[in-house]
C-alpha positions as CSV (number, residue, x, y, z in Angstrom):
1,X,104.0,107.0,110.9
2,X,107.7,107.4,112.0
3,X,108.4,110.5,114.0
4,X,111.1,112.9,112.7
5,X,114.5,112.5,114.2
6,X,115.2,114.4,117.4
7,X,117.1,117.7,116.9
8,X,120.7,117.7,118.2
9,X,122.3,120.6,120.0
10,X,125.3,122.1,118.2
11,X,127.5,121.2,121.2
12,X,128.0,118.4,123.7
13,X,125.6,118.8,126.7
14,X,128.3,117.6,129.0
15,X,130.1,120.9,128.3
16,X,127.4,122.6,130.4
17,X,128.3,120.6,133.6
18,X,130.0,122.8,136.2
19,X,128.6,126.1,134.8
20,X,125.6,128.1,136.1
21,X,122.4,127.4,134.1
22,X,121.9,131.1,133.3
23,X,124.7,130.8,130.8
24,X,123.2,127.8,129.1
25,X,119.6,128.7,128.9
26,X,119.8,131.4,126.2
27,X,122.2,129.3,124.2
28,X,119.8,126.4,124.1
29,X,116.7,128.5,123.5
30,X,118.5,130.1,120.6
31,X,118.8,126.7,119.1
32,X,115.1,126.1,119.5
33,X,115.0,123.9,122.6
34,X,112.6,124.3,125.5
35,X,114.8,124.4,128.6
36,X,113.8,123.2,132.1
37,X,116.0,123.9,135.0
38,X,115.5,121.4,137.8
39,X,117.0,122.5,141.1
40,X,117.9,119.3,142.9
41,X,118.5,121.2,146.2
42,X,114.7,121.6,146.3
43,X,113.1,118.8,144.3
44,X,114.1,115.9,142.1
45,X,110.8,114.9,140.7
46,X,110.3,115.2,136.9
47,X,107.8,113.7,134.4
48,X,109.0,110.8,132.3
49,X,107.4,111.9,129.1
50,X,109.8,112.1,126.1
51,X,110.0,115.5,124.4
52,X,113.0,115.6,122.0
53,X,113.0,119.4,121.9
54,X,113.4,119.7,125.7
55,X,116.7,120.0,127.5
56,X,116.7,119.5,131.3
57,X,119.4,121.1,133.3
58,X,119.8,119.5,136.7
59,X,121.4,121.8,139.2
60,X,122.9,121.7,142.7
61,X,124.3,124.6,144.6
62,X,123.7,126.8,141.5
63,X,125.7,124.8,138.9
64,X,124.7,122.3,136.3
65,X,125.4,118.7,137.5
66,X,123.7,117.0,134.6
67,X,122.1,117.9,131.2
68,X,119.7,115.6,129.4
69,X,117.7,115.9,126.2
70,X,114.2,114.6,126.2
């Protein structure tokens, strides 16, 4: 069985870089994504499982430095 294609956000995730995660989380959740904010000032460990409905926002000093789907 072939899995369904991964959903795509309606905007480029790179647009989130440089902004606080609080602004991005409601926008992504409204599109049906599970959002995980990873504060790299405290930890950088994440699981490697693939979940196409998950968006991870990696932050440093309170701003998004990277956003990844999966």
